[in-house]
C-alpha positions in Angstrom: -3.6 88.7 -39.2 -3.2 84.9 -38.9 0.0 83.4 -40.2 -0.4 79.7 -41.3 2.6 77.6 -41.8 3.2 74.5 -43.8 6.2 72.3 -44.0 7.8 74.5 -41.2 9.1 73.7 -37.8 8.1 76.7 -35.8 10.8 77.9 -33.6 10.1 81.6 -32.8 7.7 84.5 -33.4 7.2 86.7 -36.3 7.4 90.4 -36.1 6.7 93.3 -38.5 9.4 95.3 -40.0 10.0 98.3 -42.5 8.5 98.6 -45.8 10.3 97.4 -49.0 10.8 98.8 -52.4 8.8 97.7 -55.5 8.6 98.5 -59.0 7.6 100.8 -60.5 8.0 103.5 -58.0 4.9 102.8 -55.6 2.3 105.5 -55.7 0.3 105.1 -52.5 -3.5 104.9 -52.5 -5.3 108.2 -52.2 -7.2 107.2 -48.9 -9.3 109.9 -47.3 -6.6 112.6 -47.3 -6.5 112.8 -51.2 -10.0 111.6 -52.0 -10.9 112.6 -55.6 -14.5 111.2 -56.0 -15.6 114.1 -53.7 -14.4 117.5 -52.9 -14.1 117.3 -49.1 -14.1 120.3 -46.7 -11.4 121.3 -44.3 -12.2 123.7 -41.4 -9.5 125.5 -39.6 -10.3 127.1 -36.3 -7.8 129.5 -34.4 -8.2 132.8 -32.6 -9.2 135.8 -34.9 -6.4 138.0 -33.8 -4.0 135.2 -34.6 -5.5 134.8 -38.1 -5.2 138.6 -38.7 -1.6 138.5 -37.6 -0.9 135.8 -40.1 -2.4 137.7 -43.1 -0.5 140.9 -41.9 2.9 139.3 -41.6 3.1 137.4 -44.9 6.8 136.5 -44.9 6.6 134.7 -41.5 6.8 130.9 -41.3 5.8 130.9 -37.6 3.2 128.1 -36.8 0.0 128.9 -34.7 -2.1 126.5 -32.8 -5.3 125.7 -34.7 -8.0 122.9 -34.8 -8.4 120.9 -38.1 -11.5 119.3 -39.1 -11.9 117.2 -42.4 -15.4 116.4 -43.5 -15.4 113.7 -46.0 -18.8 112.2 -47.4 -20.4 113.6 -44.3 -18.1 112.0 -41.9 -15.9 114.6 -39.8 -12.3 113.8 -38.4 -10.8 116.3 -36.0 -7.2 117.0 -35.1 -7.2 119.4 -32.1 -3.8 120.9 -31.9 -2.0 121.4 -35.2 0.2 124.0 -36.7 -1.2 126.5 -39.1 0.8 129.2 -41.3 1.2 130.7 -44.6 3.3 128.9 -47.3 4.9 129.6 -50.6 6.9 132.3 -52.3 5.0 134.9 -54.6 1.6 133.5 -53.2 2.2 135.2 -49.9 1.6 138.5 -51.5 -1.3 137.5 -53.6 -5.0 137.8 -52.8 -5.6 134.2 -52.5 -2.9 132.8 -50.2 -1.6 129.3 -49.6 -1.5 127.6 -46.3 0.3 124.8 -44.6 -1.2 122.5 -41.9 1.2 120.5 -39.8 0.0 117.7 -37.6 3.2 117.0 -35.5 4.4 120.5 -34.7 3.1 120.6 -31.2 2.8 116.9 -30.6 5.9 115.2 -32.1 5.1 112.0 -34.0 1.4 112.7 -34.6 0.1 112.0 -38.0 -3.3 112.3 -39.8 -4.0 109.6 -42.2 -0.3 108.8 -42.2 0.7 112.3 -43.0 2.7 114.9 -41.1 1.5 117.8 -43.0 -0.8 119.2 -45.8 -0.1 121.9 -48.3 -3.1 123.8 -49.2 -2.3 125.8 -52.3 -4.3 128.6 -53.8 -3.1 128.1 -57.3 -3.9 131.8 -58.0 -1.8 132.0 -61.2 -3.7 129.0 -62.8 -7.3 129.7 -63.9 -7.8 126.0 -64.2 -6.5 125.3 -60.7 -5.5 121.9 -62.2 -2.3 122.3 -64.0 -0.1 121.0 -61.2 -2.6 118.2 -60.6 -2.5 117.2 -64.3 1.2 117.1 -64.0 1.3 115.0 -60.8 -1.1 112.6 -62.4 1.0 112.2 -65.5 4.1 111.4 -63.3 2.3 108.8 -61.3 0.6 107.2 -64.3 4.2 106.7 -65.7 5.4 105.1 -62.5 7.5 108.1 -61.4 7.7 109.8 -58.1 4.7 112.1 -57.6 2.8 113.9 -54.9 -0.7 112.7 -54.4 -3.0 115.7 -54.9 -6.8 116.5 -54.9 -9.0 119.7 -54.1 -10.7 120.7 -50.9 -13.0 123.5 -49.8 -11.3 125.5 -47.2 -13.1 127.2 -44.3 -11.1 129.5 -41.9 -13.1 130.4 -38.6 -16.3 129.7 -40.5 -15.6 131.8 -43.5 -15.2 130.1 -46.8 -11.9 130.9 -48.2 -12.4 128.9 -51.4 -11.3 125.8 -53.4 -7.7 124.8 -52.7 -5.4 122.2 -54.2 -4.3 119.7 -51.6 -0.8 118.5 -52.5 1.2 115.8 -50.6 4.3 117.2 -48.9 7.7 115.8 -50.0 9.4 114.7 -46.8 10.8 111.6 -45.2 7.3 109.8 -45.4 7.0 110.6 -48.9 10.5 109.1 -49.8 10.0 106.0 -47.6 6.7 105.1 -49.1 8.3 105.3 -52.6 11.8 104.1 -52.3 11.6 101.9 -49.2 13.9 101.6 -46.2 14.6 104.3 -43.7 14.8 107.8 -45.2 18.2 108.7 -46.6 19.2 112.4 -47.4 16.5 114.4 -49.0 17.6 117.7 -50.5 15.1 120.5 -51.5 16.9 122.3 -54.3 15.8 125.9 -55.0 17.2 128.8 -56.9 20.3 129.1 -57.5 20.7 125.3 -57.4 22.8 124.9 -60.3 24.7 121.6 -59.2 28.0 123.0 -60.3 31.2 121.7 -58.7 32.5 123.9 -56.0 35.0 121.7 -54.3 35.4 118.3 -52.5 34.5 119.8 -49.3 30.7 118.9 -48.6 30.4 121.9 -46.3 30.8 124.2 -49.4 27.2 123.0 -50.6 25.7 124.5 -47.6 25.7 128.1 -48.8 22.6 130.1 -48.5 20.5 132.3 -50.7 17.5 134.5 -49.6 17.9 133.2 -46.1 17.8 129.5 -46.8 20.3 126.8 -48.4 20.0 126.3 -52.0 20.3 122.6 -51.3 18.4 122.4 -48.1 18.7 118.9 -46.2 15.2 118.0 -45.1 16.0 114.7 -43.3 18.7 113.6 -41.1 19.2 117.3 -40.2 21.1 116.5 -37.0 23.9 114.8 -39.0 23.9 117.6 -41.5 26.3 115.4 -43.7 26.5 116.6 -47.4 29.1 114.0 -48.4 26.6 112.0 -50.6 25.5 115.4 -52.5 29.2 116.4 -52.9 30.1 113.1 -54.3 27.2 113.1 -56.8 28.2 116.6 -57.9 31.9 115.8 -58.3 30.9 112.6 -60.5 28.6 114.6 -62.5 30.9 117.6 -63.3 34.4 116.1 -63.3 34.0 112.7 -65.1 35.2 112.9 -68.8 32.0 112.9 -71.0 33.1 109.5 -72.6 33.1 107.9 -69.2 30.2 109.6 -67.7 27.3 106.9 -68.4 29.3 104.2 -66.4 30.5 106.4 -63.7 27.1 108.4 -63.3 24.8 105.4 -63.3 26.7 104.0 -60.4 25.5 106.9 -58.3 22.4 108.4 -60.0 19.2 107.0 -61.4 19.8 108.4 -65.0 16.7 106.8 -66.5 14.4 108.0 -63.8 15.8 111.6 -64.4 15.5 111.4 -68.3 11.9 110.1 -67.9 11.0 112.9 -65.5 12.8 115.4 -67.8 10.5 114.0 -70.7 7.4 114.9 -68.5 8.8 118.4 -67.7 9.3 119.0 -71.5 5.9 117.7 -72.3 4.1 119.9 -69.7 6.3 122.9 -70.3 7.9 122.9 -66.6 10.3 125.7 -67.3 10.6 126.8 -63.7 12.9 123.7 -63.1 16.5 122.8 -62.9 17.1 122.9 -66.6 15.8 126.4 -67.3 15.8 128.2 -63.9 18.1 126.2 -61.5 15.1 125.7 -59.3 12.3 123.5 -57.9 13.6 120.0 -57.6 14.5 117.5 -54.8 17.3 115.2 -54.7 17.0 111.9 -52.7 19.9 109.5 -51.8 18.2 106.1 -51.2 19.9 103.7 -48.8 18.1 100.9 -50.5 19.8 101.1 -53.8 22.6 103.6 -53.1 21.4 105.9 -55.8 20.5 109.6 -56.0 17.2 110.2 -57.3 15.6 113.2 -59.0 12.1 114.3 -57.9 10.1 117.0 -59.7 8.6 119.7 -57.7 6.2 122.7 -58.1 4.3 122.1 -61.2 1.8 125.0 -61.5 3.9 127.1 -63.8 3.1 124.6 -66.8 0.9 123.7 -69.7 0.9 127.2 -71.1 1.8 129.4 -68.2 4.8 131.4 -69.0 6.5 134.5 -67.3 9.6 134.9 -69.7 8.1 135.1 -73.1 9.0 131.7 -74.5 7.0 129.4 -76.5 7.5 126.0 -74.6 5.4 124.1 -77.3 8.1 124.5 -79.9 11.4 124.7 -78.0 13.7 122.0 -79.4 13.5 118.8 -77.2 17.4 118.5 -77.4 18.0 122.1 -76.6 15.1 122.5 -74.1 17.4 123.7 -71.1 18.8 127.2 -70.7 21.6 127.4 -73.4 23.2 130.5 -71.9 24.1 129.1 -68.5 25.8 126.0 -66.9 23.3 123.6 -65.4 25.4 120.5 -65.5 22.6 117.9 -64.7 20.8 118.9 -67.7 23.7 119.9 -70.0 26.0 117.1 -69.3 23.6 114.3 -69.4 21.9 115.4 -72.4 25.2 115.8 -74.2 25.7 112.0 -74.1 24.4 110.8 -77.6 22.8 107.6 -76.2 21.0 109.6 -73.6 19.4 111.9 -76.2 17.9 108.7 -77.9 16.9 107.4 -74.5 15.1 110.8 -73.9 13.2 110.2 -77.2 12.0 106.8 -76.0 10.7 108.3 -72.8 9.1 111.4 -74.6 7.1 108.8 -76.8 5.8 107.2 -73.7 4.8 110.5 -72.2 3.1 111.5 -75.6 1.0 108.5 -75.7 -0.2 108.9 -72.2 -0.8 112.5 -72.3 -2.7 112.3 -75.6 -4.9 109.4 -74.6 -8.6 109.7 -74.3 -8.5 108.4 -70.7 -6.1 111.1 -69.6 -8.0 113.9 -71.2 -11.4 112.7 -69.9 -10.1 112.3 -66.3 -9.0 116.0 -66.4 -12.4 117.2 -67.9 -14.1 115.1 -65.1 -12.3 117.1 -62.4 -13.2 120.4 -64.2 -16.9 119.5 -64.2 -16.7 118.3 -60.5 -15.1 121.6 -59.4 -17.2 124.1 -61.4 -19.8 124.8 -58.9 -17.2 125.2 -56.0 -15.1 127.6 -58.1 -18.1 129.9 -58.9 -18.6 130.2 -55.2 -15.0 130.8 -54.5 -14.7 134.3 -53.1 -10.9 134.4 -53.6 -10.8 133.2 -57.0 -11.2 136.6 -58.8 -8.9 138.5 -56.5 -5.7 138.4 -58.3 -6.6 138.4 -62.0 -10.4 139.0 -62.0 -11.0 135.3 -63.1 -14.7 134.0 -63.0 -16.1 130.6 -63.5 -16.1 131.0 -67.3 -12.4 131.5 -67.3 -12.2 128.4 -65.2 -14.3 126.3 -67.5 -12.7 127.5 -70.7 -9.0 127.2 -69.2 -8.7 123.6 -70.8 -9.2 125.1 -74.3 -8.6 128.9 -74.3 -5.7 131.1 -73.3 -6.7 133.5 -70.4 -4.2 136.2 -71.6 -1.2 137.6 -69.6 1.0 135.0 -68.4 -1.4 132.2 -69.4 -0.5 131.9 -73.0 -2.2 128.7 -74.0 -5.1 126.6 -73.0 -4.2 123.2 -71.6 -5.2 121.0 -74.4 -3.9 123.4 -77.1 -0.6 123.2 -75.3 -0.5 119.5 -75.1 -1.4 119.0 -78.8 1.1 121.6 -80.0 4.0 120.2 -77.8 3.3 116.7 -79.0 3.4 117.7 -82.7 6.5 119.7 -82.3 8.2 116.8 -80.3 7.6 114.3 -83.1 9.0 116.7 -85.7 12.3 117.1 -83.6 13.4 113.6 -83.3 16.9 112.7 -83.9 17.7 109.9 -86.5 18.8 106.7 -84.8 17.6 103.9 -82.7 18.2 103.7 -78.9 19.8 100.5 -77.4 17.2 98.7 -75.1 17.1 100.6 -71.8 17.5 98.3 -68.7 16.0 100.0 -65.7 15.3 99.1 -62.1 17.1 95.8 -62.0 16.4 93.6 -59.0 17.7 90.3 -57.6 15.3 89.2 -54.8 16.2 86.7 -52.4 19.1 86.3 -49.9 19.1 82.5 -49.3 21.5 80.2 -51.3 19.0 77.3 -50.2 16.1 78.9 -52.5 15.8 80.2 -56.0 16.9 83.9 -56.5 14.2 85.8 -58.2 15.2 88.5 -60.9 13.5 91.3 -62.7 14.3 94.1 -64.9 12.3 96.7 -66.8 13.2 97.0 -70.4 12.1 100.0 -72.7 12.8 100.5 -76.2 11.1 101.7 -79.3 9.8 98.2 -80.0 9.7 94.7 -78.2 13.3 93.4 -77.4 14.1 90.0 -79.2 15.7 88.8 -76.1 16.4 89.7 -72.4 19.0 87.8 -70.4 20.5 87.5 -66.9 24.1 86.5 -67.0 25.5 85.3 -63.7 28.4 83.3 -62.2 29.7 82.5 -58.7 32.2 85.1 -57.6 35.7 84.1 -58.8 34.5 82.1 -61.7 35.2 82.9 -65.3 32.1 80.9 -66.7 29.0 82.9 -67.3 25.6 81.2 -67.1 22.6 82.8 -69.1 19.0 82.7 -68.0 16.2 83.9 -70.3 13.9 86.6 -68.8 10.2 86.8 -69.8 7.2 89.3 -69.8 4.6 86.8 -70.0 3.0 87.0 -66.5 4.2 83.6 -65.6 7.8 84.0 -64.4 7.3 86.5 -61.6 7.4 89.4 -63.9 4.2 91.1 -63.0 1.6 91.3 -65.5 2.2 90.1 -69.2 3.2 92.9 -71.5 4.1 95.4 -68.6 7.8 95.4 -69.9 9.0 93.8 -66.6 11.0 90.8 -67.4 11.6 88.2 -64.8 12.6 84.6 -63.9 14.6 82.9 -61.2 17.9 81.0 -61.0 19.5 78.7 -58.4 23.3 78.2 -57.5 25.1 75.7 -55.3 24.1 76.0 -51.7 28.0 76.7 -51.0 28.0 79.9 -53.1 27.9 83.2 -51.0 28.3 85.7 -53.8 27.2 85.8 -57.4 28.3 88.3 -60.0 25.6 89.3 -62.6 24.5 91.6 -65.3 21.6 92.1 -67.5 21.6 92.2 -71.4 18.8 92.9 -73.9 18.9 93.0 -77.6 16.3 94.7 -79.9 15.2 94.0 -83.4 18.1 96.2 -84.9 20.6 94.0 -83.2 21.6 96.6 -80.7 22.6 95.5 -77.2 21.7 97.3 -73.8 23.5 96.2 -70.9 23.3 96.9 -67.0 25.7 97.6 -65.4 28.6 98.6 -67.7 30.6 95.4 -66.3 28.9 93.5 -63.6 27.8 93.8 -59.9 27.4 91.4 -57.1 24.6 89.9 -54.9 25.3 88.2 -51.5 23.8 84.8 -50.6 23.5 83.2 -47.2 22.4 79.8 -45.6 19.1 81.3 -44.6 15.8 79.2 -44.4 14.3 78.5 -48.0 11.0 80.1 -47.0 8.6 82.1 -49.2 5.2 83.7 -49.1 2.8 81.1 -50.4 -0.8 82.6 -50.2 -2.7 85.4 -48.5 -6.3 86.4 -48.0 -7.1 90.0 -47.0 -10.8 89.8 -46.7 -11.4 86.5 -44.8 -15.1 86.0 -43.8 -15.9 82.3 -44.0 -12.7 80.5 -45.3 -10.9 79.7 -42.1 -11.1 80.6 -38.5 -8.3 80.8 -35.9 -7.9 79.2 -32.5 -10.2 81.9 -30.9 -12.9 81.6 -33.6 -12.0 84.7 -35.4 -12.1 85.1 -39.1 -8.7 87.1 -39.2 -7.0 87.8 -42.4 -4.2 85.3 -43.1 -1.1 84.5 -44.9 0.6 81.2 -45.6 4.5 80.6 -45.5 5.9 77.6 -47.5 9.3 75.9 -47.0 11.0 75.1 -50.3 13.5 72.9 -48.5 13.2 69.1 -47.8 13.7 69.4 -44.1 12.0 71.5 -41.5 13.2 75.1 -41.1 13.4 77.3 -38.1 11.6 80.8 -38.1 14.3 82.5 -35.9 15.0 85.9 -37.4 12.0 86.1 -39.9 10.2 89.4 -40.1 7.1 90.4 -42.1 7.0 94.0 -43.6 4.1 96.3 -42.7 4.6 98.3 -39.6 7.8 99.4 -38.0 6.7 99.4 -34.4 5.0 96.2 -33.6 5.9 93.5 -31.0 6.6 89.8 -31.5 3.7 87.4 -32.0 3.6 83.7 -32.0 1.6 83.1 -35.2 -0.3 86.5 -35.6 0.9 89.6 -37.0 -0.4 92.9 -35.5 -1.5 94.4 -38.9 -4.5 93.5 -41.1 -4.0 93.2 -44.9 -5.9 95.7 -46.9 -8.7 94.3 -49.2 -7.8 97.0 -51.7 -4.4 95.8 -52.1 -1.2 95.3 -49.9 2.6 94.8 -50.3 4.1 92.2 -48.3 7.8 91.3 -47.7 9.5 88.5 -45.7 12.9 89.3 -44.2 15.6 87.5 -42.3 17.3 89.5 -39.6 20.9 88.2 -39.0 22.9 88.4 -35.9 24.4 91.8 -36.9 21.0 93.4 -37.1 20.9 93.5 -40.9 17.6 92.7 -42.7 17.9 90.4 -45.9 14.9 90.1 -48.3 13.7 86.5 -48.8 10.4 87.1 -50.7 7.8 89.7 -51.5 4.6 89.9 -53.1 2.1 92.7 -54.0 -1.4 91.4 -53.2 -4.1 92.9 -55.5 -7.5 94.0 -54.5 -9.5 90.8 -53.3 -13.2 90.1 -53.0 -14.3 88.7 -49.6 -13.1 85.0 -49.2 -10.8 85.2 -52.2 -7.2 84.6 -51.8 -4.0 85.4 -53.8 -1.5 82.5 -54.0 1.1 80.8 -56.1 -0.3 78.6 -58.8 1.1 75.7 -57.0 3.3 75.6 -53.8 6.4 77.6 -54.5 5.6 78.5 -58.1 6.6 81.7 -59.6 3.1 82.6 -61.0 0.5 84.2 -58.6 -3.3 83.8 -59.3 -6.5 84.6 -57.7 -8.2 81.6 -55.9 -11.8 82.9 -56.3 -13.5 79.4 -55.1 -10.8 77.4 -53.1 -8.6 79.4 -51.0 -6.1 76.8 -49.5 -4.8 77.8 -46.1 -2.9 74.8 -44.6 -3.4 72.8 -47.9 -1.5 72.4 -51.2 -2.0 75.1 -53.9 -2.6 72.3 -56.3 -5.1 69.7 -57.2 -8.2 69.5 -59.5 -9.5 73.0 -60.0 -13.1 74.1 -60.8 -13.6 75.2 -64.4 -14.4 78.7 -63.0 -10.9 78.7 -61.4 -9.2 77.7 -64.6 -11.0 80.7 -66.3 -9.9 82.9 -63.4 -6.4 82.3 -64.0 -6.8 83.2 -67.7 -8.5 86.5 -67.3 -6.8 89.6 -66.0 -6.9 93.4 -65.8 -3.8 95.4 -66.3 -2.9 97.8 -64.7 -4.6 97.1 -61.6 -5.0 99.4 -59.7 -5.3 101.8 -62.5 -5.7 105.5 -62.9 -6.3 106.2 -66.7 -7.9 103.0 -67.9 -7.3 99.2 -67.8 -7.1 96.4 -70.3 -9.2 93.4 -69.6 -8.1 90.3 -71.5 -7.2 86.6 -71.4 -4.2 85.1 -73.2 -6.4 83.0 -75.5 -9.0 85.8 -76.3 -11.8 83.6 -74.9 -15.3 84.9 -76.0 -16.9 86.5 -73.0 -19.5 88.7 -71.4 -17.9 91.3 -69.1 -20.1 93.2 -66.7 -18.6 95.9 -64.4 -20.3 96.9 -61.2 -19.4 99.5 -58.5 -19.5 99.0 -54.8 -23.3 99.8 -54.9 -23.9 96.9 -57.3 -24.7 99.2 -60.2 -23.7 98.2 -63.6 -21.3 101.0 -64.9 -20.1 99.1 -68.2 -20.7 96.0 -70.2 -18.5 94.3 -73.1 -19.1 91.3 -75.3 -16.9 89.3 -77.5 -13.4 88.0 -77.7 -11.5 91.1 -76.3 -9.2 92.5 -75.2 -11.5 95.2 -73.8 -10.3 98.6 -72.8 -12.3 100.3 -69.9 -11.5 104.0 -69.3 -12.9 103.8 -65.8 -15.5 105.8 -63.9 -14.8 107.4 -60.6 -12.2 106.2 -58.2 -13.1 103.2 -56.2 -13.4 99.5 -56.2 -15.1 97.7 -58.9 -16.0 94.0 -59.8 -15.6 92.5 -63.2 -17.9 89.5 -63.7 -16.5 87.6 -66.6 -18.9 84.8 -68.1 -17.4 82.3 -70.7 -18.8 79.1 -72.0 -16.9 77.3 -69.4 -17.6 79.2 -66.2 -17.7 82.7 -64.2 -14.8 84.6 -62.8 -15.4 87.7 -60.5 -12.2 90.0 -60.6 -11.6 93.0 -58.5 -10.2 96.2 -59.9 -9.4 99.3 -58.2 -9.5 102.8 -59.9 -7.3 105.4 -58.0 
């Protein structure tokens, strides 16, 4: 990738560094590994006597040498020496067993499609084989941590073993992709993980049950340091309830937990922390310093029940086990304001899970899988299910432990939830606050997510130089023009500047709703450090350069442009670009290519102590060939697609063609999307919209003033051709 530089004195090379964190929690592209447009085949080959041993020794986790072949749309990819074993708990004794494939067991560091391992789950208890998939999709739709998932056809030594759920493993790669930085401590929490306080000694939380730790550290095992977990449990349990919100929010992402709990209630995930002290992860992120709650093992949901409880009607405010002490659930939901926050999140979940797009996506997977289920030799082994049971599972209870069909469960749960609201209005919820920019020579960008029953009447950043007693307020906006993402996405943003002599600012976010209630974050204020680093920002980028610009070797490389906001030339010593952790230094080329399907870029400054400081970042959308993504003018907060005039080494300004002005007005949000996208312009300009797929086939048309809602087709890249009286815009959108 070529890096062009304007208004800069080039003093040193750029190198690539680690990935950074963005909002909402990033959900990686499915890629080949989790393809959903097809049902790929996986072939495992190993000695026949080894396979026989695996099936006879069902409790063993011993990994055996095997060959892995993945066939995707007719293209085979082979890994020659991988680990293969059984996985799961009760499924080890089932007729249809689950398997684990590990790519780095015998060759450390090896990955396939960026993955160390695959979980191939038989889903033998679920006649739909889709309950977990529906749950994971719901979490990712809402911007929460979720495993990627798809289905594959599994063959072992040439024999068809059936259809399997392919679920992303939660490990260090998983959390780094979603939370950024180098992996902190990741704890897998299984029964009996109550999170009750034992002592201040971190080692007391290393106790074992059933031959493994209840809180099993899955990263940084050599250090084996449980201090962060012990501190979190101490704050959770021993802080007086009146002081709990301020104390807990300093160490735990409470909003993320409540939102995930809302999902678990809505899908009836009873085999979790709140009802069975089981099946969750805790992750301590070094990026924000918080502990994060991650849902796990979502197959016993949406009508599957083993303990004779109707999970559609259980009260949302007494949903956890009321006979045992599970402090993460009981203490948090004992805070009156958190009860109201939970209702805000439940309303979000209800809207998504009831939408036509969500329902139709799930039915699409049913139709896609039906023929493969009919041919699955292991599908009937445990409960005698057949393809009729599979097809009807969305609407009909299968009997036994499957008490309800998927859609009846959802409809009943939504109805009961709405009848269980507490009276009252939540304060505006301020979530995922960010200050981005470490230089006091450049504006500091700010953003915060605000959620409420309605639209807040005002959102502010209040800041002051450290030591000052005078607060300055800056309005934050959700209009797509202030570095806040898309208009109406509930991320509010703006930027502010301070004197170049200021090295630390104190700040807080404040939001007010229509009822006059104030939400603040944090309880008092927090600080942000500033340094005399160069005032350099990412200005423009092109991920599919074909004819726009050529480098000194005549190559049409992808490129990005940096811009100096300052009045004098700036050295590039210490600047690093994020994408790949292990590349060498280059003069004006980075060793990675930008993805035309969308790419995150971050610009950091590496100081003399080896610390990285974020200067700037951008999420580049999917781009058509020879389109670029850049700031509206040099250094401007708003980013736009330049469809006709990418401007490498030229100002992002000047006279624009009519088509370009139109391009700045029309947008699709969300993009990428999973469950539908809105196509609109701020002025509701009359337009004809034609949507084509990668083969050039027209899949949808709209006409009128908009906005237009497109539920999507199959995952892939699409082109929106938007024709108005003043011109034409071509806008790429990606369905995941």
